[in-house]
C-alpha positions as CSV (number, residue, x, y, z in Angstrom):
1,M,14.0,-2.6,31.6
2,N,10.4,-3.3,31.0
3,C,9.0,-5.7,28.5
4,Y,9.1,-4.2,25.0
5,N,5.7,-5.6,24.4
6,C,3.6,-5.6,27.4
7,A,5.6,-3.3,29.7
8,M,5.7,-6.1,32.4
9,P,8.6,-5.4,34.9
10,P,11.2,-8.1,35.1
11,G,11.1,-8.8,38.9
12,T,7.4,-9.9,38.6
13,L,8.1,-13.0,36.4
14,A,9.1,-16.3,37.0
15,S,10.9,-16.6,33.6
16,Q,14.2,-14.9,32.8
17,G,12.7,-13.4,29.6
18,R,14.5,-13.3,26.3
19,D,16.4,-10.7,24.1
20,V,15.2,-10.1,20.7
21,K,16.9,-8.3,17.7
22,I,14.2,-6.3,15.7
23,V,14.6,-3.8,12.8
24,V,12.9,-0.3,13.6
25,R,11.7,1.1,10.4
26,A,12.4,4.7,9.4
27,E,9.7,7.0,10.2
28,N,10.6,9.2,6.9
29,N,12.9,9.1,4.1
30,F,15.4,11.2,5.8
31,K,16.0,8.4,8.6
32,R,17.4,4.9,8.2
33,D,16.1,1.7,9.5
34,H,18.3,0.4,12.4
35,K,18.4,-2.7,14.6
36,V,17.6,-2.8,18.3
37,T,17.9,-5.3,21.0
38,V,14.8,-5.3,23.3
39,W,13.9,-7.5,26.2
40,C,10.9,-9.5,26.1
41,C,9.4,-11.3,29.1
42,S,8.2,-14.3,27.3
43,D,8.5,-16.3,24.2
44,E,4.8,-15.0,23.2
45,C,5.8,-11.4,23.6
46,A,9.0,-12.0,21.7
47,I,6.9,-13.5,18.8
48,Q,4.4,-10.6,19.0
49,T,7.3,-8.2,19.0
50,A,9.0,-9.6,16.0
51,Y,5.7,-9.7,14.1
52,Q,4.9,-6.0,14.8
53,A,8.3,-4.9,13.9
54,R,8.1,-6.7,10.6
55,Y,4.5,-5.6,9.7
56,G,3.9,-2.6,11.6
57,R,1.5,-1.9,14.6
58,A,-1.5,-2.0,12.4
59,T,-1.7,-5.6,12.3
60,H,-5.0,-5.9,10.5
61,R,-3.2,-4.9,7.4
62,A,-0.5,-7.8,7.6
63,P,-0.3,-10.0,4.8
64,I,-0.3,-13.1,7.3
65,S,-2.0,-13.7,10.5
66,L,-0.2,-13.9,13.9
67,N,-0.8,-17.7,14.0
68,Q,0.8,-18.1,10.5
69,F,3.8,-16.0,11.6
70,R,4.1,-17.9,14.8
71,S,4.3,-21.3,13.0
72,E,7.0,-19.9,10.6
73,W,9.0,-17.7,13.0
74,R,11.3,-19.6,15.4
75,I,12.7,-18.4,18.7
76,E,16.3,-19.1,17.3
77,N,15.6,-16.5,14.5
78,A,15.5,-13.7,17.1
79,G,19.1,-13.0,16.4
């Protein structure tokens, strides 16, 4: 399983990586939001994945910057 954020394969890294639970938003009104556990290769990829899951892929529209999110979100909150 590759990293959810950067698609780095697990065998090429020195770290073990981290599992992160994210909420995948529904594409339309006929589907529901659902939680998914994804593997991220590092803490930085985990933070970026959680940020994109919360505010969407178009991060220029997010109400806070990635640096502000990084200071508020803790790795312990991943679950």
